[in-house]
C-alpha positions as CSV (number, residue, x, y, z in Angstrom):
1,M,-103.3,251.0,-118.8
2,L,-104.0,252.2,-115.4
3,Q,-101.3,254.1,-113.5
4,K,-101.0,254.7,-109.8
5,Q,-98.2,257.1,-109.2
6,W,-94.5,257.6,-108.7
7,T,-91.7,260.1,-109.7
8,L,-90.9,258.3,-112.8
9,A,-94.2,259.4,-113.9
10,T,-96.2,262.0,-112.2
11,T,-99.3,263.6,-113.2
12,I,-100.8,266.1,-110.8
13,T,-104.3,265.7,-109.8
14,S,-104.2,268.1,-106.9
15,K,-104.8,271.9,-106.7
16,Q,-102.1,272.3,-104.0
17,W,-98.3,272.3,-104.1
18,P,-96.3,270.5,-105.6
19,R,-97.6,271.3,-108.9
20,G,-96.1,270.8,-112.4
21,N,-98.8,272.9,-114.4
22,H,-96.7,275.9,-115.2
23,F,-93.9,276.6,-117.7
24,P,-91.2,275.3,-118.2
25,Y,-92.9,271.9,-117.2
26,G,-94.2,270.4,-120.4
27,K,-92.3,272.5,-122.7
28,D,-91.4,269.5,-124.9
29,F,-94.7,267.7,-124.4
30,P,-97.1,267.5,-127.5
31,G,-98.6,271.0,-127.8
32,K,-95.8,272.4,-125.6
33,V,-98.2,273.0,-122.6
34,P,-97.7,272.2,-118.9
35,T,-99.9,269.1,-118.1
36,G,-99.0,268.5,-114.3
37,R,-96.2,266.1,-115.3
38,F,-93.0,266.9,-113.4
39,S,-90.8,266.9,-116.4
40,N,-90.2,268.7,-119.9
41,G,-92.3,266.1,-121.6
42,K,-93.6,262.6,-121.6
43,L,-93.2,260.3,-118.6
44,V,-92.8,256.4,-118.4
45,P,-96.7,255.4,-118.5
46,D,-97.0,257.7,-121.7
47,F,-94.1,255.7,-123.4
48,I,-95.3,252.4,-122.3
49,A,-98.9,253.2,-123.6
50,S,-97.3,254.4,-126.9
51,L,-95.2,251.4,-127.1
52,L,-98.4,249.2,-126.5
53,K,-100.1,251.2,-129.3
54,I,-102.9,252.2,-126.8
55,K,-102.5,256.0,-126.7
56,E,-99.7,258.7,-126.9
57,A,-100.3,260.0,-123.4
58,V,-102.0,258.9,-120.3
59,P,-104.4,261.5,-119.0
60,P,-105.4,262.1,-115.3
61,F,-108.6,260.7,-114.2
62,L,-109.7,264.0,-112.7
63,D,-109.5,265.9,-116.1
64,P,-113.1,267.0,-116.6
65,S,-112.8,266.8,-120.4
66,L,-112.2,263.1,-120.7
67,S,-114.0,261.3,-123.4
68,N,-115.4,257.7,-123.3
69,N,-112.5,256.5,-125.3
70,D,-110.1,258.4,-122.9
71,L,-111.6,256.4,-120.1
72,V,-111.8,253.0,-121.5
73,T,-108.1,253.1,-123.0
74,G,-106.6,254.1,-119.6
75,V,-106.1,256.9,-117.1
76,S,-103.6,258.0,-114.4
77,F,-104.5,258.5,-110.7
78,A,-101.2,259.8,-109.9
79,S,-100.8,262.6,-107.4
80,G,-97.3,264.0,-107.3
81,G,-95.7,264.1,-104.0
82,S,-97.6,261.0,-102.5
83,G,-96.6,257.6,-101.5
84,Y,-97.8,254.5,-99.8
85,D,-97.7,256.2,-96.5
86,D,-100.6,258.7,-96.2
87,I,-98.5,261.0,-94.0
88,T,-96.5,261.6,-97.1
89,A,-99.2,263.2,-99.0
90,A,-100.3,265.1,-96.0
91,V,-97.0,267.0,-95.8
92,V,-97.9,268.9,-99.0
93,G,-101.7,268.3,-98.9
94,I,-102.2,266.1,-102.0
95,I,-104.1,262.9,-102.8
96,P,-102.9,259.9,-100.8
97,F,-102.5,256.4,-102.4
98,S,-105.5,255.2,-100.3
99,E,-107.6,257.9,-101.9
100,Q,-106.3,257.0,-105.3
101,I,-107.9,253.6,-104.7
102,E,-111.3,255.4,-104.1
103,L,-110.9,257.3,-107.4
104,F,-110.4,254.0,-109.0
105,K,-113.6,252.6,-107.8
106,K,-115.4,255.7,-109.3
107,Y,-113.5,255.0,-112.4
108,I,-114.9,251.4,-112.5
109,V,-118.5,252.9,-112.1
110,R,-118.0,255.3,-115.1
111,V,-116.6,252.5,-117.3
112,E,-119.5,250.3,-116.4
113,G,-121.8,253.1,-117.6
114,I,-120.0,253.1,-120.8
115,L,-119.6,249.5,-121.6
116,G,-122.0,247.6,-119.1
117,E,-120.8,245.8,-116.1
118,K,-119.9,242.5,-118.0
119,E,-117.7,244.2,-120.6
120,A,-116.2,246.5,-118.0
121,D,-115.2,243.7,-115.8
122,K,-113.3,242.2,-118.9
123,L,-111.5,245.5,-119.5
124,I,-110.2,245.7,-116.0
125,N,-109.2,242.0,-115.9
126,R,-107.1,242.7,-119.1
127,A,-105.8,246.0,-117.9
128,L,-102.1,246.7,-117.3
129,V,-101.8,248.4,-113.8
130,I,-98.6,250.3,-113.1
131,I,-97.7,251.1,-109.2
132,S,-94.8,253.4,-108.6
133,A,-94.3,254.8,-105.2
134,G,-92.0,254.8,-102.2
135,T,-89.4,257.5,-103.0
136,N,-91.3,260.3,-101.5
137,D,-92.1,258.2,-98.4
138,F,-88.4,258.0,-97.7
139,G,-87.6,261.5,-98.7
140,F,-90.2,263.3,-96.8
141,N,-90.5,261.0,-93.7
142,I,-87.0,259.6,-93.1
143,Y,-84.4,261.7,-94.8
144,D,-85.6,265.2,-95.1
145,I,-88.3,265.5,-92.6
146,P,-87.8,262.7,-90.0
147,T,-91.5,262.3,-89.3
148,R,-91.4,258.4,-89.2
149,R,-87.8,258.1,-87.8
150,L,-89.5,258.6,-84.3
151,E,-91.3,255.3,-84.6
152,F,-89.3,253.3,-87.2
153,N,-85.7,252.5,-88.2
154,I,-85.0,252.1,-91.9
155,T,-85.7,248.3,-91.9
156,G,-89.0,248.8,-90.0
157,Y,-90.1,251.5,-92.3
158,Q,-89.2,249.4,-95.4
159,D,-91.5,246.6,-94.1
160,F,-94.2,249.0,-93.2
161,L,-94.4,250.4,-96.7
162,Q,-94.4,247.0,-98.2
163,K,-97.2,245.8,-95.9
164,K,-99.1,249.0,-97.2
165,L,-98.2,247.9,-100.9
166,Q,-99.5,244.3,-100.1
167,M,-102.9,245.8,-98.8
168,F,-103.3,247.9,-101.9
169,I,-102.6,244.9,-104.3
170,K,-105.3,243.1,-102.4
171,E,-107.8,245.9,-102.9
172,L,-106.9,246.2,-106.6
173,Y,-107.1,242.4,-107.2
174,E,-110.7,242.3,-105.5
175,L,-111.7,245.1,-107.8
176,G,-110.7,242.9,-110.7
177,C,-107.2,243.8,-111.6
178,R,-105.0,240.9,-112.6
179,K,-101.8,242.4,-114.5
180,I,-99.8,244.6,-112.0
181,V,-96.4,246.1,-112.4
182,I,-94.7,247.4,-109.2
183,T,-91.6,249.4,-109.5
184,G,-88.8,249.4,-107.1
185,L,-87.0,252.5,-105.7
186,P,-84.6,254.4,-107.8
187,P,-81.1,255.5,-106.4
188,I,-82.6,258.2,-104.1
189,G,-79.2,259.3,-103.1
190,C,-78.2,260.3,-106.7
191,L,-81.3,262.8,-106.8
192,P,-79.7,266.1,-107.2
193,I,-81.6,267.6,-104.4
194,Q,-80.5,264.8,-102.1
195,I,-76.9,265.4,-103.3
196,T,-77.3,269.2,-102.5
197,A,-78.8,268.4,-99.0
198,K,-76.1,266.0,-98.0
199,S,-73.0,267.3,-99.7
200,G,-70.4,269.2,-97.6
201,N,-68.7,270.4,-100.6
202,P,-71.0,271.8,-103.5
203,K,-68.2,271.4,-106.0
204,N,-67.9,267.8,-105.3
205,R,-71.2,266.3,-106.0
206,I,-71.3,262.6,-105.3
207,C,-74.4,260.2,-104.7
208,V,-75.4,259.7,-101.0
209,D,-74.3,256.1,-100.5
210,N,-76.5,255.1,-97.5
211,E,-79.8,256.4,-99.2
212,N,-78.9,254.3,-102.2
213,S,-78.0,251.3,-100.0
214,D,-81.4,251.7,-98.2
215,A,-83.1,251.7,-101.8
216,Q,-81.2,248.6,-102.8
217,I,-82.2,246.7,-99.7
218,Y,-85.8,247.8,-100.1
219,N,-85.9,246.5,-103.7
220,Q,-84.3,243.2,-102.7
221,K,-87.2,242.7,-100.2
222,L,-89.7,243.7,-102.8
223,V,-88.3,241.1,-105.3
224,K,-88.8,238.3,-102.7
225,L,-92.2,239.7,-101.5
226,L,-94.0,240.0,-104.9
227,P,-94.1,236.1,-105.7
228,K,-95.4,235.5,-102.4
229,I,-98.2,238.0,-102.9
230,Q,-99.1,236.5,-106.4
231,S,-99.5,233.3,-104.9
232,L,-102.2,234.5,-102.8
233,F,-104.2,235.7,-105.8
234,P,-105.1,233.2,-108.3
235,G,-104.9,234.4,-112.0
236,S,-102.8,237.3,-111.1
237,K,-99.5,238.3,-112.5
238,I,-97.5,240.6,-110.4
239,V,-94.2,241.7,-111.7
240,Y,-91.2,243.6,-110.4
241,A,-90.0,246.6,-112.5
242,D,-86.4,247.6,-111.7
243,V,-85.7,251.3,-112.2
244,Y,-82.7,251.3,-110.0
245,E,-80.5,249.6,-112.6
246,P,-81.3,251.7,-115.6
247,L,-80.8,254.9,-113.8
248,T,-77.6,253.8,-112.4
249,D,-76.3,252.8,-115.8
250,M,-77.3,256.4,-117.0
251,I,-75.4,257.9,-114.1
252,N,-72.4,255.8,-114.4
253,N,-72.2,255.7,-118.2
254,P,-73.9,258.9,-119.4
255,Q,-71.9,258.9,-122.8
256,K,-73.7,255.8,-123.8
257,F,-77.1,257.7,-123.6
258,G,-75.9,261.0,-124.7
259,F,-75.8,262.7,-121.4
260,V,-73.2,265.2,-120.3
261,E,-74.8,266.1,-116.7
262,T,-76.3,263.5,-114.3
263,K,-75.8,265.3,-111.0
264,R,-77.8,268.6,-111.6
265,G,-81.1,269.3,-113.1
266,C,-81.6,271.3,-116.4
267,C,-83.7,273.9,-114.6
268,G,-82.0,276.7,-113.0
269,T,-78.9,275.8,-111.0
270,G,-80.1,272.2,-111.1
271,L,-79.3,271.9,-107.4
272,V,-82.6,272.8,-105.6
273,E,-85.3,273.9,-108.1
274,A,-88.3,271.9,-108.5
275,G,-92.1,272.6,-108.3
276,P,-92.7,276.4,-107.8
277,L,-88.9,277.1,-107.9
278,C,-88.8,275.9,-111.4
279,N,-90.8,278.4,-113.2
280,A,-91.2,280.7,-116.2
281,L,-88.4,283.1,-114.9
282,T,-86.2,280.4,-114.2
283,P,-83.1,279.9,-116.8
284,L,-82.9,276.5,-118.5
285,C,-79.8,274.4,-119.8
286,A,-79.1,274.8,-123.4
287,N,-79.9,271.2,-124.3
288,D,-82.2,269.1,-122.0
289,L,-81.4,266.0,-124.0
290,E,-77.9,266.2,-122.4
291,Y,-79.4,266.2,-118.8
292,L,-80.4,263.1,-117.0
293,F,-82.6,265.3,-114.8
294,W,-85.0,267.9,-115.6
295,D,-85.2,269.6,-112.2
296,S,-83.6,268.6,-109.0
297,I,-85.9,265.6,-108.3
298,H,-87.4,264.5,-111.7
299,P,-85.8,262.9,-114.6
300,S,-85.9,264.5,-118.0
301,E,-88.0,263.2,-120.9
302,A,-84.9,261.7,-122.4
303,A,-84.3,259.7,-119.2
304,Y,-87.9,258.5,-119.1
305,H,-87.6,257.3,-122.6
306,Y,-84.6,255.1,-121.9
307,I,-86.2,253.7,-118.8
308,S,-89.3,253.0,-120.8
309,K,-87.1,251.0,-123.4
310,Y,-85.6,249.1,-120.5
311,L,-89.0,248.2,-119.2
312,E,-90.3,247.1,-122.5
313,K,-87.4,244.6,-122.8
314,E,-87.2,243.3,-119.1
315,V,-90.8,243.8,-117.8
316,L,-93.4,243.5,-120.6
317,P,-92.4,240.0,-121.7
318,K,-92.9,238.6,-118.2
319,L,-96.4,239.7,-118.5
320,A,-97.0,237.6,-121.7
321,Y,-98.3,240.9,-122.9
322,D,-100.0,240.3,-126.3
323,H,-100.9,244.0,-127.0
324,Q,-104.6,243.0,-126.8
325,S,-105.2,244.6,-123.6
326,Q,-105.9,247.9,-124.9
327,Q,-105.9,249.9,-121.6
328,L,-103.3,251.2,-119.1
329,I,-104.0,252.1,-115.6
330,S,-101.5,254.3,-113.8
331,L,-101.5,254.4,-110.0
332,S,-98.7,256.0,-108.5
333,D,-96.8,258.6,-106.6
334,L,-97.6,258.2,-109.9
335,T,-98.4,258.0,-107.0
336,D,-94.7,258.8,-106.2
337,D,-93.4,262.0,-107.4
338,R,-89.8,261.7,-107.1
339,Y,-89.4,259.5,-110.0
């Protein structure tokens, strides 16, 4: 399983902010240590890898202590805060998606050194690649810091990002990847930090409708685009993963999932704390299992678990996944770091 970034699963491979390598991040992760994941525990790729009986957690490729078995069973190239647009990564000085592709090439060389070129090719062909990005692109470049609004309207920027995605898929295909899962955008307007930024009344916390609408339109375009991309690459299976629906279900029906709070994070006030503002001195909620969000941007481990179960039911069957491709590659903002 190879993972390429998003907020639904973010493992930091950068030495710069934003970082999740300090307490209380990771407090519920095995060993109770911060690992760079922007949550209290496991992320979606970790749960998916476990469901497929590959491994219990997906390590970052840049971890110098990786064993040969770690490498051949899958790694993450995610860099929290990144996105399809390289400008997104430049905002906070982390690894852009394009450089994650370069890291993937180095990964292939290392796997060839372990297995030999022929077996490495087979491994990459069978690997499940998860790509999750886009949320940071809109958050940093359109909504919060209007860097790209000077040259794009919302529609134009959606198309720009999806052209970038198509280019990245082509590169991965040429490198041997055949099973690729692409996540859509979450309800961006329901992130606690977006509600805080756009709400005129702090006591009346409601989702930002126009941002959610933008995400839905982006997802609709993506659903139509992916079959066209798949048709260009013989032997590929490129599948859309809906994260908007399960998150919206949790927000609208919290009692069904055991949540009591869906508009604030567990860390601090839950309104703005994330990254360095969520630290060892920050008070935490009494029970993170009751919170949809861990901090003001990222879901809790409980939420990630429910999303993973949804994807297990709705996405993995479309891949005709037979549990024999013992590798998960995560490329995301996981590359995206808001979900």
